[in-house]
C-alpha positions in Angstrom: -61.1 -86.3 -71.6 -64.0 -84.7 -73.4 -63.3 -81.3 -74.9 -65.5 -78.7 -73.2 -67.8 -76.7 -75.4 -67.3 -73.0 -75.6 -69.1 -70.9 -73.1 -72.8 -70.7 -73.9 -75.3 -68.0 -73.2 -78.5 -68.6 -71.2 -81.5 -69.7 -73.1 -83.1 -66.8 -75.0 -85.0 -66.3 -78.1 -83.4 -67.1 -81.4 -83.3 -63.4 -82.3 -81.3 -62.5 -79.2 -79.1 -65.5 -78.6 -75.5 -64.3 -79.0 -72.9 -66.3 -81.0 -70.6 -68.5 -79.1 -67.1 -67.1 -78.7 -64.5 -68.7 -80.9 -60.7 -68.9 -80.8 -59.1 -66.2 -83.0 -57.3 -68.0 -85.8 -54.3 -66.3 -87.4 -53.1 -66.6 -90.9 -49.7 -67.4 -89.6 -48.3 -70.9 -90.4 -47.8 -73.1 -87.3 -44.6 -75.0 -86.3 -45.0 -77.6 -83.6 -42.0 -78.7 -81.6 -42.4 -82.3 -80.3 -40.3 -85.1 -78.9 -39.7 -87.2 -75.8 -39.0 -85.5 -72.5 -35.9 -83.6 -71.7 -34.5 -83.3 -75.3 -34.5 -79.5 -75.2 -37.8 -78.5 -76.9 -38.5 -75.5 -74.7 -34.9 -74.3 -75.0 -35.3 -74.5 -78.8 -38.5 -72.5 -78.7 -36.7 -69.8 -76.6 -33.9 -69.8 -79.1 -36.3 -69.4 -82.0 -38.2 -66.4 -80.5 -35.0 -64.8 -79.0 -36.2 -64.5 -75.4 -37.1 -66.8 -72.5 -40.7 -67.5 -73.2 -40.9 -71.1 -71.9 -39.9 -72.4 -68.5 -36.7 -74.5 -68.8 -35.3 -76.9 -66.3 -32.9 -79.9 -66.5 -35.5 -82.2 -64.9 -37.9 -83.8 -67.4 -41.7 -83.1 -67.4 -41.5 -79.3 -66.8 -43.6 -78.4 -69.9 -47.1 -79.8 -69.9 -49.4 -77.5 -71.9 -49.1 -76.2 -75.4 -47.4 -72.8 -75.4 -47.8 -70.8 -78.6 -45.5 -67.9 -79.4 -45.4 -65.8 -82.6 -42.0 -65.0 -84.1 -40.3 -64.0 -87.4 -37.2 -65.1 -89.3 -35.9 -63.4 -92.4 -39.2 -61.6 -92.9 -41.3 -64.7 -92.6 -43.8 -64.7 -89.7 -44.9 -68.0 -88.1 -46.2 -69.4 -84.8 -44.1 -71.8 -82.7 -45.9 -74.3 -80.4 -44.0 -75.9 -77.5 -45.3 -79.2 -76.2 -44.6 -81.5 -73.3 -42.7 -84.8 -73.5 -44.5 -87.2 -75.8 -44.8 -90.6 -74.1 -46.4 -93.9 -74.9 -48.7 -95.6 -72.3 -46.6 -97.1 -69.5 -43.7 -94.6 -70.0 -44.9 -92.1 -67.3 -42.1 -93.2 -65.0 -39.6 -91.3 -67.2 -41.0 -88.0 -65.9 -42.1 -89.0 -62.4 -45.7 -88.2 -63.3 -48.8 -90.4 -63.0 -49.8 -92.4 -66.1 -53.0 -90.3 -66.4 -51.2 -87.0 -66.3 -48.5 -88.2 -68.7 -51.3 -89.3 -71.1 -52.9 -85.8 -71.0 -49.5 -84.2 -71.7 -49.0 -86.5 -74.7 -52.5 -85.7 -75.9 -51.5 -82.1 -76.1 -48.5 -83.0 -78.3 -50.8 -85.0 -80.6 -53.2 -82.1 -80.9 -50.3 -79.8 -81.8 -49.2 -82.1 -84.5 -52.7 -82.3 -85.9 -53.0 -78.5 -86.3 -49.4 -77.8 -87.4 -48.2 -76.9 -90.9 -44.7 -78.2 -90.0 -43.5 -80.4 -87.2 -40.0 -80.3 -85.7 -39.1 -83.5 -84.0 -36.3 -82.8 -81.4 -34.0 -85.7 -80.5 -30.8 -85.8 -78.4 -27.5 -86.6 -80.1 -25.9 -87.6 -76.7 -28.3 -90.5 -76.3 -28.7 -91.6 -79.9 -31.9 -93.1 -81.2 -34.1 -94.4 -78.4 -37.3 -96.5 -78.5 -39.3 -93.4 -77.6 -37.8 -91.5 -80.6 -38.6 -94.4 -82.9 -42.2 -94.6 -81.6 -42.8 -90.8 -82.1 -41.2 -90.9 -85.5 -43.6 -93.8 -86.5 -46.6 -91.7 -85.5 -45.2 -88.7 -87.5 -44.6 -90.8 -90.6 -48.3 -91.6 -90.5 -49.8 -88.3 -89.4 -47.3 -85.7 -90.6 -45.7 -87.3 -93.7 -43.7 -84.8 -95.7 -44.1 -82.0 -93.1 -41.6 -83.1 -90.4 -38.0 -81.8 -89.8 -35.7 -83.8 -87.5 -33.7 -81.5 -85.3 -30.8 -83.2 -83.6 -30.1 -81.2 -80.5 -27.1 -80.8 -78.2 -24.6 -80.8 -81.1 -22.4 -78.3 -79.3 -19.3 -78.8 -81.4 -18.0 -80.3 -84.6 -17.1 -83.6 -82.9 -20.8 -84.5 -82.6 -21.8 -83.6 -86.2 -21.2 -87.1 -87.7 -23.4 -88.7 -85.0 -26.5 -87.0 -86.4 -26.8 -89.4 -89.3 -27.9 -92.2 -86.9 -31.2 -90.4 -86.8 -31.7 -90.8 -90.6 -33.1 -94.3 -89.9 -36.2 -92.6 -88.3 -37.4 -92.2 -91.9 -38.2 -88.5 -91.7 -35.5 -87.1 -94.0 -32.1 -85.7 -93.4 -31.5 -84.7 -89.8 -30.5 -81.1 -89.0 -27.9 -80.4 -86.2 -28.5 -77.7 -83.7 -27.5 -76.6 -80.2 -30.5 -74.9 -78.6 -28.6 -74.0 -75.5 -25.6 -72.3 -77.3 -27.4 -71.3 -80.5 -25.1 -73.2 -82.8 -26.6 -73.7 -86.2 -30.0 -72.4 -85.0 -30.1 -70.0 -87.9 -29.5 -72.8 -90.4 -32.4 -74.8 -88.8 -34.6 -71.7 -89.0 -33.7 -71.4 -92.7 -34.8 -75.0 -93.3 -38.1 -74.4 -91.4 -39.1 -71.3 -93.2 -38.3 -72.9 -96.6 -40.6 -75.8 -95.7 -43.5 -73.6 -94.6 -46.6 -73.3 -96.9 -46.9 -70.2 -98.9 -48.4 -67.4 -96.9 -50.1 -64.2 -97.9 -48.9 -62.3 -94.8 -46.3 -59.8 -95.8 -43.5 -59.6 -93.2 -42.8 -56.0 -94.0 -46.4 -55.1 -93.1 -45.8 -55.5 -89.4 -42.6 -53.5 -89.4 -40.3 -56.6 -89.2 -37.3 -56.9 -91.6 -34.7 -59.5 -92.3 -32.7 -60.6 -89.3 -33.3 -62.3 -86.0 -36.5 -63.3 -84.2 -36.2 -61.1 -81.2 -39.3 -59.1 -81.9 -42.7 -60.1 -80.5 -44.2 -60.7 -83.9 -47.9 -61.0 -84.1 -48.5 -59.7 -80.6 -51.3 -57.2 -80.4 -51.0 -55.3 -77.1 -54.4 -53.5 -77.8 -56.4 -56.7 -77.2 -58.1 -56.7 -73.7 -56.1 -59.2 -71.7 -57.6 -61.3 -68.9 -55.4 -63.3 -66.5 -56.9 -66.3 -64.8 -55.3 -66.5 -61.3 -55.7 -68.5 -58.1 -54.3 -71.1 -55.8 -53.2 -74.5 -57.1 -56.1 -76.8 -57.9 -58.8 -74.1 -57.8 -59.9 -75.0 -61.4 -58.1 -72.3 -63.4 -57.2 -74.5 -66.3 -60.6 -76.0 -66.5 -62.1 -72.5 -66.6 -59.6 -71.5 -69.2 -60.5 -74.4 -71.4 -64.2 -73.7 -71.0 -63.7 -70.1 -71.9 -61.6 -70.7 -75.1 -63.7 -73.7 -76.1 -61.0 -76.3 -76.5 -58.5 -78.4 -74.5 -55.6 -75.9 -74.5 -54.4 -76.6 -70.9 -53.8 -79.9 -69.2 -56.3 -80.5 -66.4 -55.6 -83.0 -63.7 -56.3 -83.3 -60.0 -52.6 -82.9 -59.1 -52.0 -79.4 -57.7 -49.5 -77.5 -59.8 -50.2 -79.2 -63.1 -49.9 -75.9 -65.0 -46.3 -74.7 -65.1 -46.3 -71.8 -67.5 -48.6 -69.0 -68.5 -50.7 -70.0 -71.6 -52.7 -67.5 -73.6 -55.3 -67.7 -76.3 -57.2 -64.9 -78.0 -61.0 -65.5 -78.3 -63.3 -63.7 -80.7 -66.6 -62.6 -79.1 -69.5 -60.6 -80.4 -68.1 -57.5 -78.6 -64.5 -58.0 -79.8 -61.4 -60.2 -79.0 -60.2 -61.1 -75.5 -56.9 -62.6 -74.6 -57.3 -65.2 -71.8 -54.1 -66.2 -70.0 -54.0 -69.3 -67.9 -51.4 -69.1 -65.1 -49.8 -71.5 -62.7 -51.3 -71.9 -59.2 -49.6 -69.4 -56.8 -48.4 -70.4 -53.3 -46.4 -68.5 -50.8 -42.8 -68.1 -51.9 -41.7 -69.8 -48.7 -43.4 -73.0 -50.0 -41.9 -72.8 -53.4 -39.2 -75.4 -53.3 -38.5 -76.2 -57.0 -36.8 -74.0 -59.6 -39.5 -74.8 -62.1 -42.2 -73.8 -59.6 -40.3 -70.5 -58.9 -40.2 -69.6 -62.5 -43.9 -70.5 -62.8 -44.6 -68.1 -60.0 -42.6 -65.4 -61.7 -44.5 -65.9 -64.9 -47.9 -65.8 -63.2 -47.0 -62.5 -61.4 -45.8 -61.0 -64.7 -49.1 -62.1 -66.3 -51.0 -60.2 -63.6 -48.9 -57.1 -64.2 -49.6 -57.2 -67.9 -53.3 -57.9 -67.6 -56.1 -55.4 -68.0 -58.3 -57.6 -65.8 -58.0 -60.7 -63.6 -60.4 -63.6 -63.0 -59.6 -64.4 -59.4 -60.6 -68.1 -59.1 -61.6 -69.3 -55.6 -62.2 -72.9 -54.7 -65.7 -72.6 -53.2 -65.4 -76.1 -51.6 -62.5 -74.7 -49.5 -63.7 -71.1 -49.1 -61.6 -67.9 -49.1 -58.2 -68.7 -47.5 -55.4 -66.5 -46.3 -53.5 -67.4 -49.4 -56.5 -66.2 -51.6 -56.4 -63.0 -49.5 -52.7 -62.4 -50.2 -53.1 -63.1 -53.8 -56.1 -60.8 -54.0 -54.0 -58.0 -52.4 -51.4 -58.6 -55.1 -54.0 -58.4 -57.9 -55.5 -55.2 -56.3 -52.0 -53.6 -56.1 -51.4 -54.3 -59.8 -54.2 -51.8 -60.7 -56.2 -54.1 -63.0 -59.9 -54.8 -63.0 -61.0 -57.8 -60.9 -63.8 -60.3 -61.2 -64.0 -62.9 -58.4 -65.1 -66.4 -59.5 -66.4 -68.9 -56.9 -65.6 -72.1 -58.7 -67.1 -75.6 -58.0 -70.2 -73.9 -56.8 -72.3 -76.9 -57.9 -70.6 -79.1 -55.3 -71.9 -77.1 -52.3 -75.2 -77.4 -50.4 -77.2 -74.3 -49.3 -75.5 -74.1 -45.9 -72.0 -74.2 -47.4 -72.9 -71.6 -50.0 -74.1 -69.2 -47.4 -70.8 -69.7 -45.4 -68.8 -68.9 -48.5 -70.8 -65.9 -49.3 -70.3 -64.4 -45.9 -66.6 -65.2 -46.0 -66.0 -63.2 -49.2 -66.6 -59.7 -47.8 -64.9 -60.6 -44.6 -61.7 -61.8 -46.3 -61.8 -59.7 -49.5 -63.4 -56.5 -48.2 -60.7 -54.4 -50.0 -62.1 -55.8 -53.3 -65.6 -54.5 -52.5 -65.8 -53.0 -56.0 -65.3 -56.4 -57.7 -68.3 -58.6 -58.6 -68.4 -62.0 -57.0 -69.8 -64.7 -59.4 -70.5 -68.3 -58.5 -69.8 -70.8 -61.3 -68.8 -74.3 -62.2 -66.0 -74.5 -64.8 -66.3 -78.3 -65.0 -70.0 -78.4 -65.9 -70.1 -74.9 -67.5 -72.9 -73.8 -65.3 -73.1 -69.9 -65.0 -69.8 -69.5 -66.9 -71.7 -67.5 -69.5 -72.1 -64.6 -67.0 -68.3 -64.1 -66.9 -68.1 -62.5 -70.4 -70.6 -59.7 -69.7 -68.8 -59.0 -66.4 -65.5 -58.8 -68.1 -66.8 -56.5 -70.8 -68.3 -54.3 -68.0 -64.9 -54.3 -66.4 -63.2 -53.4 -69.6 -65.6 -50.4 -70.2 -65.0 -49.2 -66.6 -61.2 -49.7 -66.9 -61.0 -47.6 -70.0 -63.5 -45.0 -68.9 -62.8 -41.3 -69.5 -64.8 -39.0 -67.2 -65.7 -35.5 -68.4 -64.0 -33.0 -66.1 -67.2 -30.9 -65.5 -69.2 -33.9 -64.4 -66.4 -35.2 -62.2 -66.3 -31.9 -60.3 -70.1 -31.8 -60.0 -70.1 -35.2 -58.3 -67.3 -34.2 -56.0 -69.0 -30.9 -55.0 -72.2 -32.8 -54.2 -70.3 -35.4 -52.2 -68.6 -32.7 -50.1 -71.9 -30.9 -49.6 -73.6 -34.1 -48.4 -70.7 -35.1 -46.1 -68.1 -32.3 -45.5 -64.5 -33.4 -44.9 -63.5 -33.6 -41.2 -61.5 -30.7 -39.6 -57.8 -31.4 -39.6 -55.1 -29.3 -37.9 -57.7 -26.6 -37.2 -59.1 -26.2 -40.7 -61.5 -28.1 -42.9 -59.9 -29.2 -46.2 -61.8 -29.3 -49.4 -61.3 -30.4 -53.0 -60.9 -27.3 -55.1 -60.7 -29.0 -58.5 -60.3 -32.5 -60.0 -59.4 -34.0 -63.3 -58.8 -37.4 -64.7 -55.2 -37.7 -65.7 -55.2 -41.3 -67.1 -57.3 -44.3 -67.7 -56.6 -48.1 -67.4 -57.4 -47.8 -64.5 -59.1 -44.4 -64.1 -56.6 -42.2 -62.3 -58.0 -38.9 -60.8 -56.0 -36.0 -59.4 -57.6 -34.0 -56.6 -56.3 -30.5 -56.1 -57.0 -29.6 -52.5 -56.1 -27.1 -49.8 -55.2 -29.7 -47.2 -54.8 -33.4 -46.5 -57.8 -35.8 -46.1 -58.0 -38.9 -43.9 -58.0 -42.2 -45.7 -61.6 -42.8 -44.7 -62.7 -39.7 -46.5 -60.8 -40.6 -49.6 -62.6 -43.9 -49.6 -65.8 -42.0 -49.3 -65.0 -39.9 -52.3 -63.9 -42.9 -54.3 -67.2 -44.6 -53.6 -69.1 -41.5 -54.8 -67.1 -41.4 -58.0 -67.7 -45.1 -58.5 -71.4 -44.7 -58.0 -71.7 -41.5 -60.1 -70.0 -43.0 -63.2 -70.8 -46.8 -62.8 -67.1 -47.7 -62.7 -68.1 -51.2 -61.5 -65.2 -53.7 -61.1 -62.4 -51.3 -62.0 -60.1 -49.9 -59.4 -59.8 -46.2 -59.1 -56.6 -44.3 -58.2 -56.9 -41.0 -56.3 -54.0 -38.7 -56.1 -54.1 -35.6 -53.9 -52.1 -32.5 -54.7 -52.1 -29.7 -52.1 -52.5 -26.1 -53.1 -52.1 -23.1 -50.7 -55.2 -20.9 -50.7 
């Protein structure tokens, strides 16, 4: 599959053409964890970082994309990359996947090896050396000579330790025993890894980390504007994610539910960095029948709650469905900014496009503040308009409104359309102030209660008065006796 180019701006003069966004590169060394399916790669990543970052299941083929997590061990910061099961052509039956999908997953592992400073080949002591292990080791002897560590997993007690030497015949040096599930010898393996990493100018003490474990979220910058890409299965989220970050970071396949975990990448743009998070397709919980899919759903919901903005991807060839509506309600309730993307727009004729356009306000009327942008992630058409929309969303999401101007807008709104009389008296807003941003949260001090319709009117006036665009607004009413 061809790697998509980074999102490009529309044709303009040379003086005004913005630079293409690029993936933010860290100075941290990279450790890639590779191996055949079901040897414990994701469990080992979770052990390294000290928390459950990767989805783990006993069935093979759960991990498909490259998942990158920063961690620290004994003051040394590095990035760990989890990969899916690395299979040769014709071995797809091992995971129950189609040959095409298995090839894409294996391609992600190969890309991880290419970009890694050190490769950890995970093998299973309970099965011994398999043909798949030997094949992967042969590739690593060619592509990662001198920078590979063999980790023999599932060495849960001393009775298994002598079995690890069978893996010496892989030709990648002395094997290291470990039990990723129980943590046995994981510290020793980390010692070997950090000793093999290239010299790094990053000072571990600079980020406040000291000697000890890897439980901290090293290298994570919470100040970066975070955008979660969400939607139903097969809406084109991973294709859009790859298009935005400018490389093949997520596996893209026609099979619904290809993405199993939330994958994030920071992209540098002319206006600052953005963290894009690709999430698994979300279905109703009643239809989630596999543990791996359940954990994928939990991760996707957590990504929404952590995000500053969401790209809600709608499959335009299907239109807005009830599941899209429920997902939009969940996004709206999270309080983050929203941009609706009508993907696969290039596949529709004029009549179908008009039908989709009329369906959006009918099904997503409660997201009336969110811009609706047609695009094609596969071809890249109109994807360039998403960055300006996201920056507008960020500006509105972080907006601080001067108290004097806020009260002037509310006075004018009440004069133009006074509140309705309730319980024999006409309530009014006495004073207002913004108590918080992200999203803008405004407290109205009033002498009575307002009906929901009037609060929506005041919200609309505030939005219009301060160009709050695609950001939600929270209004809180506090009654005062006058």
